[in-house]
MIPA-531417 format. One record per residue (C-alpha): x, y, z. Coordinates in nm, 2 decimals, padded with zeros to 4 digits. Example, Ala and Ser with C-alpha at 12.3 -4.5 7.8 and 13.67 -1.06 7.14 Angstrom:
<pts>
       px       py       pz
    01.23   -00.45    00.78
    01.37   -00.11    00.71
</pts>
This chain:
<pts>
       px       py       pz
    10.35    11.10    04.37
    10.59    11.01    04.09
    10.84    10.73    04.10
    11.14    10.96    04.17
    10.98    11.11    04.49
    10.87    10.76    04.60
    11.23    10.63    04.58
    11.35    10.93    04.79
    11.11    10.85    05.07
    11.18    10.47    05.09
    11.32    10.38    05.43
    11.20    10.70    05.60
    10.97    10.51    05.84
    11.26    10.28    05.94
    11.48    10.59    06.02
    11.20    10.74    06.22
    11.15    10.42    06.41
    11.52    10.39    06.49
    11.52    10.75    06.63
    11.20    10.74    06.83
    11.19    10.38    06.96
    11.48    10.40    07.21
    11.34    10.72    07.36
    10.99    10.58    07.38
    11.11    10.25    07.53
    11.32    10.44    07.79
    11.02    10.66    07.87
    10.79    10.35    07.93
    11.06    10.18    08.15
    11.10    10.49    08.35
    10.72    10.51    08.41
    10.73    10.15    08.53
    11.02    10.22    08.77
    10.84    10.53    08.90
    10.55    10.30    08.99
    10.79    10.07    09.18
    10.94    10.36    09.36
    10.59    10.48    09.47
    10.52    10.13    09.61
    10.86    10.13    09.78
    10.79    10.46    09.94
    10.46    10.33    10.08
    10.63    10.02    10.22
    10.90    10.23    10.38
    10.64    10.47    10.53
    10.46    10.18    10.69
    10.79    10.03    10.82
    10.89    10.37    10.97
    10.56    10.41    11.14
    10.57    10.06    11.29
    10.93    10.13    11.41
    10.82    10.46    11.57
    10.52    10.29    11.73
    10.74    10.02    11.88
    10.97    10.30    12.02
    10.68    10.48    12.17
    10.58    10.17    12.36
    10.93    10.09    12.47
    11.08    10.41    12.62
    11.22    10.53    12.28
    11.47    10.25    12.28
    11.68    10.26    11.96
    11.74    09.88    11.96
    11.36    09.81    11.97
    11.31    10.08    11.70
    11.57    09.93    11.47
    11.45    09.57    11.52
    11.09    09.68    11.43
    11.22    09.86    11.12
    11.41    09.55    11.01
    11.08    09.35    11.02
    10.91    09.63    10.82
    11.17    09.61    10.54
    11.11    09.24    10.48
    10.88    09.30    10.18
    11.17    09.44    09.99
    11.36    09.11    10.00
    11.08    08.84    09.96
    11.12    08.58    09.69
    10.78    08.54    09.54
    10.87    08.19    09.40
    10.87    08.06    09.76
    10.51    07.96    09.85
    10.57    07.89    10.22
    10.50    08.22    10.40
    10.72    08.14    10.70
    11.02    08.03    10.49
    10.98    08.32    10.25
    10.98    08.58    10.52
    11.26    08.41    10.72
    11.49    08.41    10.41
    11.40    08.77    10.34
    11.51    08.86    10.69
    11.83    08.66    10.69
    11.94    08.45    10.39
    12.25    08.23    10.43
    12.30    08.23    10.05
    12.56    08.50    09.98
    12.40    08.56    09.63
    12.07    08.65    09.78
    12.01    08.99    09.95
    11.82    09.00    10.28
    11.74    09.26    10.54
    12.04    09.17    10.76
    12.29    09.13    10.47
    12.18    09.43    10.26
    11.97    09.69    10.44
    12.17    09.65    10.76
    12.48    09.49    10.61
    12.84    09.61    10.56
    12.73    09.93    10.39
    12.59    10.16    10.66
    12.45    10.41    10.42
    12.19    10.16    10.29
    11.97    10.23    10.59
    12.01    10.53    10.82
    11.78    10.56    11.13
    11.78    10.89    11.31
    11.58    10.97    11.63
    11.49    11.33    11.59
    11.30    11.36    11.91
    11.33    11.33    12.20
    11.67    11.49    12.16
    11.96    11.57    12.40
    11.82    11.92    12.44
    11.48    11.78    12.53
    11.64    11.56    12.80
    11.83    11.86    12.93
    11.51    12.06    12.97
    11.28    11.80    13.10
    11.49    11.50    13.21
    11.44    11.36    13.56
    11.69    11.12    13.71
    11.57    10.78    13.83
    11.84    10.66    14.07
    11.67    10.32    14.10
    11.68    10.23    13.73
    11.98    10.45    13.68
    11.82    10.63    13.38
    11.71    10.98    13.30
    11.35    11.00    13.18
    11.10    11.26    13.04
    10.78    11.25    13.24
    10.47    11.17    13.03
    10.20    11.17    13.30
    09.98    11.47    13.40
    10.12    11.68    13.11
    09.85    11.94    13.14
    10.00    12.04    13.48
    10.36    12.04    13.38
    10.45    12.40    13.27
    10.82    12.44    13.34
    11.14    12.28    13.22
    11.38    12.12    13.47
    11.58    12.45    13.51
    11.27    12.61    13.65
    11.27    12.88    13.38
    10.97    13.07    13.52
    10.64    12.96    13.38
    10.76    12.94    13.03
    10.58    12.67    12.84
    10.88    12.60    12.61
    11.21    12.45    12.73
    11.50    12.69    12.75
    11.72    12.47    12.52
    11.49    12.25    12.31
    11.23    12.54    12.26
    10.95    12.29    12.28
    10.69    12.23    12.55
    10.64    11.92    12.76
    10.38    11.78    12.52
    10.60    11.81    12.22
    10.88    11.66    12.43
    10.67    11.35    12.45
    10.65    11.31    12.07
    10.88    11.05    11.91
    11.00    11.17    11.58
    11.18    10.92    11.36
    11.36    10.97    11.02
    11.46    10.68    10.80
    11.67    10.69    10.48
    11.67    10.37    10.28
    11.87    10.30    09.97
    11.62    10.14    09.73
    11.75    09.93    09.45
    11.62    10.02    09.11
    11.47    09.71    08.95
    11.39    09.81    08.59
    11.67    09.75    08.33
    11.85    10.05    08.18
    11.68    10.31    08.41
    11.94    10.28    08.68
    12.23    10.29    08.43
    12.09    10.60    08.26
    12.02    10.77    08.60
    12.37    10.70    08.72
    12.54    10.82    08.40
    12.34    11.14    08.39
    12.33    11.23    08.76
    12.66    11.10    08.89
    12.88    11.04    08.59
    13.16    11.27    08.50
    13.27    11.37    08.16
    13.11    11.66    07.98
    12.79    11.70    08.19
    12.91    12.02    08.35
    13.00    12.35    08.19
    13.37    12.38    08.09
    13.40    12.70    08.29
    13.31    12.51    08.61
    13.53    12.21    08.54
    13.43    11.85    08.46
    13.16    11.77    08.71
    12.83    11.59    08.73
    12.48    11.73    08.74
    12.42    11.67    09.11
    12.74    11.86    09.20
    12.64    12.14    08.97
    12.30    12.18    09.14
    12.41    12.17    09.50
    12.76    12.18    09.63
    12.84    11.89    09.86
    12.55    11.68    09.75
    12.79    11.42    09.60
    12.70    11.21    09.90
    12.39    11.11    09.71
    12.61    10.95    09.45
    12.73    10.69    09.70
    12.40    10.51    09.63
    12.51    10.47    09.27
    12.85    10.32    09.27
    12.99    10.21    08.93
    13.07    09.86    09.06
    12.73    09.79    09.22
    12.36    09.80    09.15
    12.20    10.15    09.14
    12.01    10.26    09.45
    11.83    10.59    09.53
    11.77    10.73    09.88
    11.41    10.73    09.99
    11.33    10.93    10.31
    11.04    10.86    10.54
    10.93    11.03    10.87
    10.70    10.93    11.15
    10.57    11.11    11.45
    10.40    10.91    11.73
    10.30    11.02    12.08
    10.50    10.85    12.35
    10.30    10.58    12.53
    10.58    10.52    12.78
    10.84    10.76    12.93
    11.14    10.82    12.71
    11.46    10.71    12.88
    11.83    10.74    12.84
    12.12    10.60    13.06
</pts>
């Protein structure tokens, strides 16, 4: 290589480094964040299952289910610098410090979309098909004993196994199905900012023929509700869904 060509190639490595390093760094940070999301999903799955189990033992009571879910979300808010287990878990559940998030101030705080709990079953249709009125306790319940002999719904619709409204049999009517959507806060720097800018930011991300829109709106009309997890004046969250199905160990009741 002569001196002239060598002078032309001086600084090429630095230019390549400046171009490649930001992309590579963002890729590594994204991988780390994906790992955190996977662990968060596992934690939420366990919390949802424990909540469903508590509901199965307590007549599908939503208050009991929600309280059990709150306890299951404690790992998301623990401060690892606190060595005392009782103090660490107590502060994770309810922290009087306004600068510190906790289960009661964040997951179940003033923003109801952070944690959404939905009891999918037993539903109103299930109670309409199989509900029996208990005038002593003043509740309507779904029987959960001797299920192998219970073949009809409450309307007496012949010998049909499935209820006329719920379209499920008495065994499925005794399954507690729970859905939880939790807004998980992204922890790794830059990843949340990039995700919010790309997925929920306006300004040139959509085709001009369709107007100035963001990618989420372009993919699915009306899915802008997902962008509420990524407000511009707050930390970036993403919705994580979890489901649990548990067989009722007590009779499901409603007032």
